[in-house]
TITIKOL-547278 format. One record per residue (C-alpha): residue in one letter; x, y, z. Coordinates in steps of 0.5 Angstrom, whole numbers, padded with zeros to 4 digits, always signed. Example, Ala and Ser with C-alpha at 12.3 -4.5 7.8 and 13.67 -1.06 7.14 Angstrom:
# TITIKOL-547278
A+0025-0009+0016S+0027-0002+0014
END
This chain:
# TITIKOL-547278
M+0105+0049-0043H+0104+0043-0047I+0097+0040-0047N+0096+0033-0048K+0093+0032-0055D+0087+0027-0053L+0086+0033-0047E+0086+0038-0053G+0082+0034-0057L+0076+0033-0052I+0076+0040-0050M+0075+0042-0058S+0070+0037-0058T+0066+0040-0052K+0067+0047-0055S+0064+0045-0061I+0058+0041-0059K+0056+0047-0055D+0057+0052-0060F+0053+0047-0065Y+0048+0047-0060N+0048+0054-0059A+0048+0055-0067A+0042+0050-0068M+0038+0053-0063E+0039+0060-0066Q+0037+0057-0073E+0031+0054-0071K+0035+0047-0074F+0030+0043-0070S+0024+0041-0072P+0018+0039-0067E+0018+0032-0069F+0025+0032-0067W+0023+0033-0060Y+0017+0029-0060E+0022+0023-0063L+0027+0025-0057R+0022+0023-0052K+0020+0016-0055I+0027+0014-0053S+0028+0009-0048T+0035+0006-0049E+0042+0008-0050K+0042+0004-0056G+0036+0008-0059L+0039+0015-0056K+0045+0013-0061S+0041+0012-0067F+0038+0018-0066I+0044+0022-0065E+0047+0019-0072E+0041+0019-0076K+0038+0026-0073V+0044+0030-0070Q+0050+0029-0073P+0047+0030-0081V+0045+0037-0078A+0052+0038-0075K+0055+0036-0081E+0051+0041-0085M+0053+0046-0081G+0060+0045-0081Y+0061+0041-0074N+0065+0035-0073F+0064+0030-0067S+0063+0023-0066T+0057+0020-0063E+0062+0017-0056E+0064+0025-0056L+0056+0027-0056L+0054+0022-0051S+0060+0024-0046Y+0058+0031-0047E+0051+0030-0045E+0053+0025-0039K+0058+0030-0037V+0052+0036-0037A+0047+0032-0034K+0052+0031-0028E+0053+0038-0028I+0045+0039-0027T+0046+0035-0021E+0051+0039-0018R+0049+0046-0020Q+0042+0044-0019L+0040+0047-0025E+0039+0054-0022A+0039+0058-0029V+0033+0054-0031S+0029+0054-0024G+0023+0057-0027G+0022+0052-0032V+0026+0049-0038N+0027+0055-0043V+0031+0052-0049K+0033+0059-0051N+0037+0060-0045L+0041+0053-0044A+0047+0056-0041L+0050+0048-0040G+0048+0047-0047G+0046+0039-0046I+0040+0040-0051I+0039+0033-0051S+0040+0032-0043L+0035+0037-0041M+0030+0035-0046A+0031+0027-0044L+0029+0029-0037G+0022+0030-0039A+0022+0023-0042G+0026+0019-0037I+0032+0018-0041I+0036+0021-0036G+0035+0023-0028T+0038+0029-0024T+0037+0029-0016S+0035+0036-0017F+0029+0034-0021T+0024+0039-0019S+0029+0045-0021A+0031+0041-0027A+0023+0040-0029G+0021+0047-0027P+0014+0047-0025E+0009+0051-0030S+0005+0054-0024G+0002+0052-0018S-0001+0055-0012S-0002+0053-0004I-0007+0049+0000T-0007+0048+0007I-0008+0040+0010R-0007+0038+0017N-0004+0045+0019N+0001+0044+0013S+0001+0049+0008I+0003+0046+0001Q+0005+0048-0006A+0002+0044-0012A+0004+0045-0018K+0005+0040-0024S+0012+0039-0029W+0014+0043-0034Y+0012+0037-0039G+0005+0036-0035N+0005+0029-0032W+0008+0029-0025L+0005+0032-0019Y+0010+0036-0014L+0008+0038-0007T+0013+0043-0004T+0012+0044+0004D+0013+0051+0007S+0017+0048+0013D+0024+0045+0013S+0021+0039+0017L+0024+0032+0014D+0018+0029+0016G+0014+0025+0011L+0007+0027+0008H+0001+0022+0008L-0004+0023+0003D-0011+0021+0002Y-0015+0020-0004S-0019+0027-0003D-0012+0031-0002F-0010+0028-0008L-0016+0030-0012K-0015+0037-0009F-0008+0037-0011S-0009+0035-0018K-0014+0040-0019T-0010+0046-0016A-0004+0044-0020G-0007+0045-0027F-0009+0037-0028K-0016+0037-0032N-0017+0030-0029A-0013+0027-0023S-0012+0020-0028E-0007+0025-0032V-0002+0024-0026Q+0004+0019-0027A+0007+0021-0021I+0008+0024-0014Q+0014+0028-0011A+0015+0032-0005R+0020+0037-0002N+0020+0041+0004V+0022+0049+0003N+0030+0047+0003G+0029+0042-0003D+0030+0036+0001M+0026+0030-0002L+0020+0027+0003K+0017+0020+0003I+0010+0020+0002T+0005+0015+0005L-0001+0014+0001D-0008+0011+0003E-0011+0004+0001D-0015+0008-0005L-0008+0011-0007K-0004+0005-0007S-0008+0001-0012D-0006+0007-0016F+0001+0009-0014S+0007+0005-0012E+0010+0007-0005S+0016+0012-0005Q+0022+0009-0009E+0028+0012-0012V+0027+0012-0019P+0033+0012-0024G+0034+0015-0031K+0033+0010-0036L+0040+0011-0038W+0044+0015-0033G+0042+0019-0026S+0036+0019-0021W+0030+0022-0021G+0030+0022-0013I+0024+0019-0010A+0017+0019-0012N+0011+0015-0012I+0010+0012-0019K+0003+0011-0022R+0002+0003-0023E+0001+0000-0030K-0006-0002-0031I-0006-0007-0037E-0010-0005-0042E-0013-0012-0045N-0017-0009-0050Y-0021-0015-0051G-0027-0017-0056S-0033-0020-0053K-0032-0026-0056D-0024-0027-0054K-0022-0033-0050Y-0020-0030-0044A-0024-0024-0043Q-0029-0026-0039E-0025-0028-0033V-0023-0021-0032A-0029-0017-0034N-0031-0015-0027F-0024-0012-0026E-0019-0007-0027V-0012-0011-0028I-0006-0008-0025R+0001-0010-0025S+0004-0012-0018G+0011-0014-0017N+0014-0017-0023N+0011-0017-0030N+0008-0024-0029E+0004-0021-0022V-0002-0017-0022K-0008-0014-0017L-0015-0014-0019L-0019-0008-0017I-0026-0010-0017K-0030-0005-0022D-0036+0000-0019K-0040-0004-0024C-0040-0011-0023E-0044-0017-0023K-0048-0019-0017N-0043-0025-0015V-0036-0024-0017T-0030-0029-0017I-0023-0027-0016P-0019-0033-0019S-0012-0034-0017K-0009-0034-0024V-0011-0030-0030H-0009-0029-0037D-0007-0023-0042K-0010-0023-0049N-0004-0027-0052G-0006-0033-0046K+0000-0031-0042E-0001-0033-0035L-0001-0028-0029K-0001-0030-0022V-0006-0026-0018V-0002-0023-0011D-0008-0018-0009W-0015-0015-0009G-0018-0009-0009V-0025-0005-0010K-0025+0001-0015V-0030+0006-0013K-0031+0013-0016Y-0031+0019-0012K-0036+0025-0013T-0034+0033-0011H-0040+0036-0008K-0039+0044-0008I-0043+0049-0004Y-0044+0056-0007D-0046+0062-0004K-0052+0066-0005N-0048+0070-0011G-0046+0063-0014K-0039+0063-0012E-0036+0056-0009V-0034+0057-0002H-0033+0050+0000S-0032+0043-0004Y-0032+0036-0001V-0031+0029-0004V-0035+0023-0002K-0033+0016-0004K-0039+0012-0007R-0040+0005-0005N-0041-0001-0009K-0048-0003-0008T-0049-0009-0013L-0044-0014-0011E-0047-0020-0006T-0042-0026-0006L-0035-0025-0006K-0031-0032-0008F-0024-0034-0009D-0023-0039-0014G-0016-0043-0014D-0010-0043-0009F-0007-0036-0006D+0000-0036-0003S-0003-0030+0002L-0009-0026+0002E-0011-0020+0006F-0018-0017+0008K-0017-0010+0008G-0023-0005+0011S-0022+0000+0006D-0024-0005+0001I-0030-0009+0005S-0032-0002+0007K-0034+0000+0000L-0038-0006-0001S-0045-0004+0002S-0049-0010-0001L-0043-0016+0001K-0047-0022+0004N-0043-0028+0003I-0035-0029+0003E-0033-0036+0000F-0027-0040-0002T-0026-0046-0007G-0019-0047-0006K-0013-0046-0001V-0010-0040+0002K-0003-0041+0006N-0003-0035+0010L-0009-0031+0011T-0010-0024+0015I-0015-0020+0017R-0013-0013+0017E-0015-0008+0022D-0022-0006+0023A-0024-0010+0016F-0031-0012+0018R-0032-0007+0024E-0039-0006+0025G-0041-0010+0020E-0045-0016+0018L-0045-0022+0013E-0049-0028+0013I-0043-0033+0011F-0036-0033+0012K-0033-0039+0010M-0025-0039+0011P-0021-0043+0006K-0018-0049+0007N-0011-0051+0009V-0009-0044+0012E-0003-0044+0016T-0003-0038+0019L-0009-0034+0021I-0008-0027+0023I-0014-0023+0026E-0011-0016+0027N-0015-0010+0032G-0022-0009+0032A-0022-0014+0025F-0029-0017+0028F-0031-0011+0033N-0038-0011+0034F-0040-0016+0028Y-0045-0021+0027C-0045-0027+0022E-0050-0033+0021S-0045-0037+0020F-0037-0036+0022Q-0032-0042+0021M-0025-0043+0021P-0021-0048+0018E-0018-0054+0022S-0011-0053+0018V-0009-0047+0022G-0002-0048+0026T-0001-0041+0028L-0007-0036+0030D-0006-0029+0032V-0012-0026+0035R-0010-0019+0037E-0013-0013+0040S-0021-0012+0040A-0021-0017+0034F-0028-0021+0036D-0030-0015+0042N-0037-0015+0042F-0037-0020+0037S-0043-0025+0036V-0045-0031+0031E-0052-0034+0030G-0053-0040+0036D-0047-0038+0039K-0043-0043+0033F-0036-0041+0034S-0030-0045+0035M-0023-0044+0034P-0019-0050+0030Q-0017-0056+0034S-0011-0056+0029V-0008-0049+0032T-0001-0050+0036N+0001-0043+0037L-0005-0038+0040S-0004-0032+0042L-0011-0028+0044G-0009-0020+0045K-0011-0015+0049Y-0019-0014+0049S-0019-0020+0044F-0026-0023+0046L-0028-0016+0051D-0036-0016+0051D-0037-0022+0046C-0044-0025+0046L-0041-0032+0046E-0043-0037+0052N-0037-0041+0052I-0030-0041+0048A-0027-0048+0047M-0019-0047+0047P-0016-0051+0042K-0014-0058+0044N-0007-0058+0041V-0005-0051+0043V+0002-0052+0046N+0004-0044+0047L-0002-0041+0049T-0002-0033+0051I-0009-0030+0054D-0007-0022+0054E-0010-0016+0059E-0017-0017+0059A-0018-0022+0053F-0024-0024+0056Y-0027-0018+0060D-0034-0019+0061G-0034-0025+0055S-0035-0032+0055Q-0037-0035+0062S-0034-0042+0060I-0027-0043+0059T-0024-0050+0057M-0016-0050+0058P-0013-0055+0053D-0008-0061+0056K-0002-0060+0051V-0001-0053+0053T+0007-0053+0056K+0008-0045+0056L+0002-0041+0058T+0002-0033+0059I-0005-0030+0063G-0005-0022+0063K-0008-0017+0067N-0015-0019+0069A-0016-0023+0063F-0022-0026+0066G-0025-0020+0069F-0033-0017+0069R-0037-0012+0070R-0044-0014+0068K-0049-0015+0074D-0051-0022+0072A-0044-0025+0071A-0042-0031+0076R-0035-0031+0079D-0036-0039+0078I-0031-0041+0073I-0026-0046+0076L-0020-0046+0071T-0015-0052+0072I-0008-0052+0069P-0006-0059+0066N+0000-0062+0068N+0004-0062+0062I+0006-0054+0063K+0013-0053+0064E+0013-0045+0064I+0007-0040+0066H+0007-0033+0067L+0002-0030+0071D+0001-0023+0071E+0000-0021+0079D-0007-0018+0077A-0009-0024+0073F-0015-0026+0077A-0016-0019+0081E-0023-0019+0085E-0027-0017+0079S-0025-0024+0076M-0030-0029+0074V-0025-0034+0075N-0026-0037+0083E-0021-0042+0083L-0015-0044+0080I-0012-0051+0080L-0005-0052+0077P+0001-0057+0078K+0005-0057+0085T+0012-0056+0080L+0009-0049+0078E+0008-0046+0085N+0014-0042+0085Q+0012-0039+0079V+0006-0036+0081P+0006-0029+0084Q+0005-0028+0091K-0001-0023+0090V-0005-0028+0085K-0005-0033+0092D-0008-0028+0095T-0013-0026+0091V-0016-0033+0088D-0017-0039+0091I-0012-0044+0089T-0011-0051+0089F-0004-0055+0088Y-0004-0062+0085
END
C-alpha cells in the first residue's frame, strides 16, 4: 500500500504536534505568562506571531519541527473535533493535564474568545453551581472555568426560552459564585439535553446585555447564542476636559455600531438633565445618541430567623428622587418613553424638547397613574404611537401634541381615565391617519374631543369613547371610516344620550360594527350620505335613528 508523501507528511506533523504538546505539558515548558499572553490574542495575525515567537522556539528546543501553517491547521481541526465530540473528556472542567485531543492552544483560546465551539458549555466546564427555582423552573446557575460567563441550565427538555428580570439575574450571579454581578460578561442558557435556549431580558437588563445572538469566535467556530454585555465607554474625563460636561449625568453604552450610543441617566444626577442628540468621546469623535434610559441601584434586603440564619432575601429597585426636568436637545430620528424608565423617576415634573423627533413612541404603561406639570412633545413628529395604557389614569397640567403628526396611533386604554388641566386637550390638525384603539378614551375626564380636520382614514375601535367625551365632532375630509362595537357607550347615570353624529359626504367607505350604536350608546341620531345606505348593517338601522341625505 502506497501513501501519498504529502498525506504522510501531514500525518507525521499531526502526530508530531500532539507528541510535542504532551511532552511540553509533562515537562512544564509553558509558564503562566505564556497562558496570559495567549488569552490577549484577538486576531489571526496575532496568533501566528505568538506561535512563531512563543511556541516554535520551545518545539525546536525539544527536537520537534513543524511550520506555523501546520500548527494552525492542526488547531482548527482540533476545534472542529471539540464541537463534534462535545468535549466529553473535559466536561467537568478543562484540566490541562488531561487533554486527550492535544489542542492546547485551541482549548485555552476558548477562554479568550479566539475560537468558539457550539458545545461551549461543555468546553468551558462550569466551575461550580447550584439550582434555584424561579416561576416553577428549577435552574442551575454556574460560571465558566475562566470566570466571566454565567451559565443557566434548566432541569427539563423544553426548548422554550427563559425570561430574566434584574432580580433573577442578581440571584443567579450570586448562586454561580460571582462576587459582583458586574463581573458577568455574558449569559447563556441550555436545557437538560444541552440545547441552547434564547433568553429574553427585562428593560433594566437590556441596558446591560444584548438580545440573544450568535457569538462567533474571533478566528473560527462559534460560541452559540448568548446575551453579551454591552460595551460601556469609559471616558476617564478630567474635570477640565472639553467634552466632560455633556456626559456628566450619564453612563454611556455602545448601541448598534461604534458611532451610536445609549445614555443612561445616573442615579446621582442634577435636578435638570438634558439628553443631547449627539455627544463626543474624549478625543472629540462625534457619537449619535439613539436611545436613553435610567440607571438605578438595586438593594438586597435579607430576613433572618431568631438564630441569625438568613431565611429569605428580596431585591428592591431604588428610585431616582433628584431629577425634575428632563429635556431632549437636538434632532432625533426616533425616541421612546418606556415605563421601566419613567417609573424610576419619582420626582419628574416636566418633559420638554428643543429639537425635532421624526418618530415618537410612548410605550405600554409608560406614564400609567402618573402626573406631570408639563409634557410638551417635540416639533416635526411625523408618526406618534401611544401604546396600551400609556396615559392610563394620568393627569397633566399642560399636554400638547405637535401640529406636524401625520399618523397618530392611539392604542388600547391609552387615555383611559386621562385628565388635563382645564380640559385643554386636542389632537393635531395635521393628522391624516388616525386610529383610536379599544377603550382608548374610556372613562376620560374630557368634556369634548375635536377630531383633526384633515383626517382621511379614521378608525374608532370598540368602546373607544365608552363613558368618555360627550361631544364628538367628525372631520369633513374623512374618506374611510371604521366604528367598532359600542364605541360611544355609557354607564354613567349623568350621561346624556344626545349626541348627533353627522358623517360627512366625502366618505367613500364605511365599516360599522352591528353593535356600534347599541342601546347604551350616547349617539342618539346618525346622519350620513345616502350613498352609504347599503353599507350600514340592518341592526344599526334598527338601533339608532338614521337620516340619509
